[in-house]
Rosetta silent file (secondary structure, phi, psi, omega in degrees, C-alpha in Angstrom):
SEQUENCE: XXXXXXXXXXXXXXXXXXXXXXXXXXXXXXXXXXXXXXXXXXXXXXXXXXXXXXXXXXXXXXXXXXXXXXXXXXXXXXXXXXXXXXXXXXXXXXXXXXXXXXXXXXXXXXXXXXXXXXXXXXXXXXXXXXXXXXXXXXXXXXXXXXXXXXXXXXXXXXXXXXXXXXXXXXXXXXXXXXXXXXXXXXX
SCORE:     score description
SCORE:     0.000 S_00000001
   1 L     0.000  131.641 -179.052    0.031   -0.017   -0.057 S_00000001
   2 L   -85.256  132.213  176.137    1.335    3.421   -1.041 S_00000001
   3 L   -95.571  135.424  179.816    0.985    6.160    1.468 S_00000001
   4 L  -110.989  156.172 -175.877    0.484    9.669    0.008 S_00000001
   5 L   -68.653  151.407 -173.240    1.341   12.959    1.561 S_00000001
   6 H   -59.474  -26.284 -177.248   -1.546   14.709    3.287 S_00000001
   7 H   -73.524   -3.021 -178.037   -1.647   17.524    0.681 S_00000001
   8 H   -91.143    2.596 -178.931   -2.681   14.915   -1.876 S_00000001
   9 L   -71.882  -40.254  179.481   -5.989   14.390   -0.190 S_00000001
  10 L  -154.234  160.816  172.569   -7.730   17.473   -1.738 S_00000001
  11 H   -60.659  -32.821  176.989   -6.969   20.623   -3.610 S_00000001
  12 H   -61.855  -42.713  173.210   -7.929   22.435   -0.353 S_00000001
  13 H   -59.476  -44.069  172.860   -5.236   20.632    1.497 S_00000001
  14 H   -62.980  -49.781  170.937   -2.576   21.455   -0.971 S_00000001
  15 H   -48.696  -45.215 -178.892   -3.667   25.173   -0.922 S_00000001
  16 H   -61.533  -43.303  179.401   -3.470   25.079    2.950 S_00000001
  17 H   -58.765  -48.399 -178.633    0.127   23.858    2.726 S_00000001
  18 H   -66.867  -45.216 -177.574    1.091   26.547    0.251 S_00000001
  19 H   -63.619  -40.126 -177.203   -0.823   29.325    1.965 S_00000001
  20 H   -72.285  -31.779  173.812    0.709   28.297    5.469 S_00000001
  21 H   -65.712  -41.954 -175.638    4.205   28.530    3.902 S_00000001
  22 H   -67.535  -42.026 -175.933    3.544   32.020    2.533 S_00000001
  23 H   -59.066  -36.765 -179.236    2.019   33.081    6.081 S_00000001
  24 H   -68.674  -43.143  177.377    5.340   31.898    7.722 S_00000001
  25 H   -56.970  -50.240 -176.179    7.384   33.983    5.260 S_00000001
  26 H   -60.257  -42.492  177.692    5.042   36.983    5.933 S_00000001
  27 H   -64.317  -40.687  177.345    5.375   36.619    9.697 S_00000001
  28 H   -61.457  -45.657 -178.744    9.187   36.464    9.538 S_00000001
  29 H   -68.085  -34.776  170.252    9.210   39.559    7.347 S_00000001
  30 H   -67.437  -45.500  178.566    6.761   41.500    9.651 S_00000001
  31 H   -57.450  -44.616 -178.506    8.827   40.543   12.653 S_00000001
  32 H   -68.567  -26.964  177.132   12.029   41.809   11.035 S_00000001
  33 H   -93.650   -3.866 -179.605   10.165   45.121   10.163 S_00000001
  34 L    68.666   28.632  179.584    8.352   45.389   13.552 S_00000001
  35 L   -87.994  136.096 -179.339    4.964   45.334   11.776 S_00000001
  36 L   -95.013  165.818  176.666    1.851   44.285   13.591 S_00000001
  37 H   -61.985  -31.949 -179.720   -1.176   42.497   12.049 S_00000001
  38 H   -66.713  -48.641  177.105   -3.153   45.767   12.522 S_00000001
  39 H   -61.791  -43.735  178.038   -0.468   47.643   10.316 S_00000001
  40 H   -64.183  -41.912  170.991   -0.568   44.893    7.713 S_00000001
  41 H   -57.175  -45.269 -179.502   -4.294   45.218    7.505 S_00000001
  42 H   -63.143  -52.991 -173.007   -4.169   48.970    6.968 S_00000001
  43 H   -69.923  -26.730  179.085   -1.352   48.595    4.338 S_00000001
  44 L   -94.402    1.506 -175.411   -3.066   45.753    2.495 S_00000001
  45 L    53.073   44.782  171.889   -6.583   47.424    2.631 S_00000001
  46 L  -132.253  166.942 -173.472   -8.259   44.496    4.359 S_00000001
  47 L   -74.702  151.117  173.721   -9.861   44.244    7.816 S_00000001
  48 H   -60.830  -35.610 -177.976   -7.898   43.358   10.987 S_00000001
  49 H   -66.643  -38.019  178.157  -10.250   40.443   11.582 S_00000001
  50 H   -63.598  -35.712  177.918   -9.423   39.019    8.095 S_00000001
  51 H   -69.282  -41.042  179.624   -5.730   39.208    8.702 S_00000001
  52 H   -63.447  -47.165  178.134   -6.169   37.476   12.118 S_00000001
  53 H   -48.559  -52.913 -171.245   -8.391   34.797   10.375 S_00000001
  54 H   -81.857  -19.210  168.534   -5.878   33.949    7.691 S_00000001
  55 H   -71.850  -22.592 -178.048   -2.987   33.966   10.127 S_00000001
  56 H  -100.898  -22.406 -174.934   -4.797   31.338   12.277 S_00000001
  57 L  -152.237   86.347 -170.804   -6.252   29.394    9.296 S_00000001
  58 H   -81.381   12.687 -177.934   -4.551   30.265    5.990 S_00000001
  59 H   -71.327  -18.241 -176.638   -6.753   27.743    3.871 S_00000001
  60 H   -99.547   12.597  179.180   -8.950   30.583    2.838 S_00000001
  61 L   -67.472  119.074  175.252   -6.096   32.802    1.568 S_00000001
  62 L   -87.533  165.611  179.610   -6.618   34.013   -2.030 S_00000001
  63 H   -66.241  -40.876  170.109   -3.888   34.769   -4.518 S_00000001
  64 H   -51.400  -45.286  178.124   -5.168   38.380   -4.544 S_00000001
  65 H   -71.828  -38.500  176.230   -4.668   38.680   -0.836 S_00000001
  66 H   -63.936  -33.811 -179.326   -1.172   37.100   -0.984 S_00000001
  67 H   -67.170  -52.943  176.089   -0.199   39.759   -3.541 S_00000001
  68 H   -50.127  -44.240 -178.372   -1.624   42.478   -1.284 S_00000001
  69 H   -68.674  -41.454  178.268    0.206   41.258    1.806 S_00000001
  70 H   -59.402  -49.926  179.796    3.480   40.817   -0.191 S_00000001
  71 H   -62.577  -32.143 -178.200    3.308   44.407   -1.436 S_00000001
  72 H   -66.206  -27.808 -179.294    2.423   45.749    1.966 S_00000001
  73 H  -104.685    1.576  170.667    5.731   44.348    3.388 S_00000001
  74 L    91.634   25.779  176.514    7.821   45.144    0.338 S_00000001
  75 L  -107.971  160.494  172.388    8.002   41.516   -0.925 S_00000001
  76 L  -115.153  163.334 -177.047    7.333   40.002   -4.226 S_00000001
  77 L  -137.495  146.376  174.173    5.580   36.727   -4.826 S_00000001
  78 L  -134.754  145.769  172.735    5.695   34.090   -7.551 S_00000001
  79 L  -104.437  123.553 -178.348    3.707   30.894   -8.279 S_00000001
  80 L  -113.318  120.793  171.715    6.085   28.302   -9.314 S_00000001
  81 L   -98.627  149.337 -173.553    4.857   25.042  -10.906 S_00000001
  82 L  -154.106  161.497  175.034    7.291   22.199  -11.024 S_00000001
  83 L  -116.235  152.530  175.086    7.477   18.415  -11.658 S_00000001
  84 L  -145.267  155.176 -174.943    9.128   15.900   -9.374 S_00000001
  85 L   -60.769  -38.949 -172.226    9.843   12.279   -9.466 S_00000001
  86 L  -123.666   51.015 -177.667    7.885   11.393   -6.242 S_00000001
  87 L   -67.808  -12.219  179.562    5.144   13.954   -6.042 S_00000001
  88 L  -105.707   -4.394 -177.499    2.780   11.547   -4.624 S_00000001
  89 L   -78.345  168.456 -167.112    4.887    9.804   -1.995 S_00000001
  90 L   -69.227  -18.353 -176.016    4.301   10.316    1.668 S_00000001
  91 L  -104.908   11.304 -174.371    7.318   12.583    2.119 S_00000001
  92 L  -128.058   65.075  178.873    6.765   14.935   -0.830 S_00000001
  93 L   -75.670 -168.669  176.343    4.279   17.634   -0.306 S_00000001
  94 L   -53.149  137.271  175.541    4.869   20.940   -1.964 S_00000001
  95 L   -61.918  125.454  176.731    8.499   22.023   -2.043 S_00000001
  96 L   -61.481  135.251 -177.307    8.975   24.699    0.686 S_00000001
  97 H   -59.558  -16.036  176.646    9.387   28.141   -0.735 S_00000001
  98 H   -60.950  -37.051  179.067   12.645   28.467    1.213 S_00000001
  99 H   -62.765  -53.726 -176.954   14.232   25.996   -1.251 S_00000001
 100 H   -65.011  -36.726 -179.424   13.223   28.161   -4.203 S_00000001
 101 H   -68.903  -42.491  178.590   14.296   31.414   -2.417 S_00000001
 102 H   -65.956  -41.915  175.096   17.785   30.068   -1.529 S_00000001
 103 H   -64.934  -29.779  174.222   18.327   28.857   -5.080 S_00000001
 104 H   -71.436  -42.415 -177.953   17.325   32.262   -6.441 S_00000001
 105 H   -62.646  -51.877  173.914   19.542   34.109   -4.028 S_00000001
 106 H   -47.375  -32.161 -179.923   22.468   31.598   -5.026 S_00000001
 107 L   -90.736    6.843  175.214   22.013   32.599   -8.636 S_00000001
 108 L    89.025   21.543  177.739   22.330   36.391   -7.808 S_00000001
 109 L    49.252   59.871 -179.909   18.509   37.044   -7.567 S_00000001
 110 L   -69.076  152.949  177.651   18.053   37.136  -11.394 S_00000001
 111 L   -98.899   -3.395  174.322   14.838   38.592  -12.667 S_00000001
 112 L  -160.869  177.032 -179.439   14.642   36.288  -15.775 S_00000001
 113 H   -64.081  -35.227  177.731   16.332   33.469  -17.562 S_00000001
 114 H   -60.195  -40.233  178.191   18.554   35.899  -19.470 S_00000001
 115 H   -61.967  -37.887  178.016   20.076   37.161  -16.291 S_00000001
 116 H   -60.158  -50.078 -173.333   20.862   33.550  -15.274 S_00000001
 117 H   -69.257  -44.336 -175.073   22.541   32.742  -18.539 S_00000001
 118 H   -66.906  -30.126  177.669   24.416   36.009  -18.844 S_00000001
 119 H   -73.219  -45.486 -179.950   25.796   35.612  -15.295 S_00000001
 120 H   -71.236  -34.493  176.181   26.809   31.962  -15.739 S_00000001
 121 H   -64.834  -48.360 -177.001   28.277   32.453  -19.265 S_00000001
 122 H   -55.601  -35.005 -169.220   30.291   35.511  -17.973 S_00000001
 123 H   -82.094  -32.644 -169.556   31.791   33.387  -15.249 S_00000001
 124 H  -100.357  -25.143 -168.661   32.771   30.419  -17.430 S_00000001
 125 L  -148.322  106.678  178.420   33.487   31.884  -20.832 S_00000001
 126 L   -49.552  -29.347 -176.788   34.882   35.381  -21.486 S_00000001
 127 L  -102.357   14.376 -175.514   33.253   35.616  -24.866 S_00000001
 128 H   -70.804  -22.337  178.557   29.909   34.116  -23.583 S_00000001
 129 H   -74.695  -33.082  176.091   28.081   37.370  -23.562 S_00000001
 130 H   -67.004  -32.643  176.986   28.717   37.785  -27.317 S_00000001
 131 H   -67.800  -43.019 -176.437   27.250   34.312  -27.709 S_00000001
 132 H   -68.780  -47.514  170.892   24.216   35.127  -25.633 S_00000001
 133 H   -48.679  -53.129 -176.525   23.734   38.317  -27.619 S_00000001
 134 H   -60.449  -43.674  179.890   24.001   36.494  -30.949 S_00000001
 135 H   -73.613  -27.197  178.216   21.426   33.879  -29.787 S_00000001
 136 H   -68.639  -20.186  174.842   19.120   36.572  -28.530 S_00000001
 137 L   -87.508   -6.645  178.633   18.849   37.898  -32.149 S_00000001
 138 L   -74.825  154.693  170.748   17.854   34.548  -33.567 S_00000001
 139 L   -79.018  146.216 -175.995   14.190   33.723  -34.423 S_00000001
 140 H   -60.960  -38.570 -176.280   12.934   31.089  -32.050 S_00000001
 141 H   -69.291  -30.287  166.540   12.210   28.742  -34.898 S_00000001
 142 H   -63.771  -45.445  174.748   15.803   29.113  -36.056 S_00000001
 143 H   -58.662  -48.485 -177.059   17.005   28.499  -32.616 S_00000001
 144 H   -86.389  -28.991 -177.746   14.970   25.377  -31.991 S_00000001
 145 L  -122.799   39.366  179.487   14.933   23.831  -35.433 S_00000001
 146 L   -86.010 -170.314  171.968   18.215   25.081  -36.984 S_00000001
 147 E  -121.248  142.858  178.733   21.103   23.062  -38.162 S_00000001
 148 E   -71.977  150.885  172.425   24.441   22.616  -36.521 S_00000001
 149 L   -69.630  -17.243 -178.165   27.441   23.823  -38.246 S_00000001
 150 L   -81.417  -44.062 -175.884   29.244   20.527  -37.561 S_00000001
 151 L  -123.918   -1.317  174.524   26.893   18.090  -39.185 S_00000001
 152 L    57.244   22.652  175.733   24.257   20.137  -41.005 S_00000001
 153 L  -100.115  133.515  174.697   21.501   17.937  -39.675 S_00000001
 154 E   -57.507  142.871  178.450   18.378   19.459  -38.156 S_00000001
 155 L  -139.335  158.275  170.551   18.127   19.200  -34.426 S_00000001
 156 L  -114.414  121.095  175.365   15.774   20.277  -31.622 S_00000001
 157 L   -75.016  140.704  175.827   17.709   21.642  -28.546 S_00000001
 158 L  -108.684  -21.140 -170.751   16.730   20.607  -25.152 S_00000001
 159 L  -124.316   99.399  173.150   19.487   22.572  -23.349 S_00000001
 160 H   -48.094  -53.009 -179.471   19.647   26.350  -23.937 S_00000001
 161 H   -61.330  -32.543  177.424   22.839   26.409  -21.888 S_00000001
 162 H   -61.863  -40.927  170.804   24.331   23.677  -23.691 S_00000001
 163 H   -65.116  -35.100  178.059   24.237   25.805  -26.928 S_00000001
 164 H   -64.995  -35.130 -173.854   25.722   28.680  -25.034 S_00000001
 165 H   -98.595   -1.487  177.776   28.620   26.745  -23.854 S_00000001
 166 L   -66.404  148.778  176.981   29.285   24.698  -27.055 S_00000001
 167 L   -69.436  152.467 -173.688   32.622   25.365  -28.693 S_00000001
 168 L  -133.416  137.596  177.343   32.526   27.536  -31.725 S_00000001
 169 L   -69.217  155.644  176.741   34.839   27.718  -34.692 S_00000001
 170 L   -76.479  171.362 -178.797   36.611   31.028  -35.171 S_00000001
 171 H   -66.229  -27.443  175.796   35.798   33.559  -37.877 S_00000001
 172 H   -63.652  -39.614 -178.867   38.834   32.211  -39.668 S_00000001
 173 H   -70.290  -33.587 -168.587   37.489   28.735  -39.705 S_00000001
 174 H  -114.436  -16.474 -176.557   33.949   29.609  -40.659 S_00000001
 175 L    83.083   -4.514 -176.531   34.163   32.865  -42.512 S_00000001
 176 L   -68.206  140.810  165.078   31.482   34.275  -40.203 S_00000001
 177 L  -149.599  178.575 -168.612   31.037   37.864  -39.388 S_00000001
 178 L   -57.875  -26.939 -177.704   28.082   39.932  -38.314 S_00000001
 179 L   -84.744   -8.467 -169.278   26.824   40.275  -41.906 S_00000001
 180 L  -107.690   11.092 -179.422   27.147   36.498  -42.854 S_00000001
 181 L   107.724 -160.032 -169.606   24.607   34.770  -40.493 S_00000001
 182 L  -112.130  136.424 -177.816   24.976   33.100  -37.113 S_00000001
 183 L   -67.984  -24.982 -170.769   28.043   30.991  -36.105 S_00000001
 184 L   -87.873  -35.529 -175.144   25.916   28.620  -34.053 S_00000001
 185 E  -131.816  143.407  164.917   23.326   27.607  -36.594 S_00000001
 186 E  -102.326  126.910  179.038   23.061   27.301  -40.391 S_00000001
 187 L  -128.296    0.000    0.000   19.684   27.925  -41.560 S_00000001
């Protein structure tokens, strides 16, 4: 018999887990700021009783209210969908937001995927930024369904970073310059 995590019983249980996680983050931020629930209610334009209610039972917390509370304390909020190998096992409820926060901070708090790639490429490859900029100018269909310069066979890339880090022939080898196409893909 397989035991499932308590959050798998119903969507309401799953929501309760996610909302509780957010309320704990909010409590920590409010404590750091010296903010009371009354001040939060005023800043978020909700009643004091509603704040008290969701702090005691976050199962009725709406996404709109999460955004209001986050803005009231100077936080941002993001909904992250993800897949995992054992999402239905007894020990795998929703991943705690602290995991996502720590990973985000470890990557330098990027605002989007371009910032992650730019930072990582710059650390590992001094000409990486030029590669990133060249790729940014590609049409997505060329990027996804282009041809490699090595074997001239169509391919679909699964790994954006792999294309960024792939070795590239020099201008001398390829004859490539800004007016002659892209050194990464022949289309």
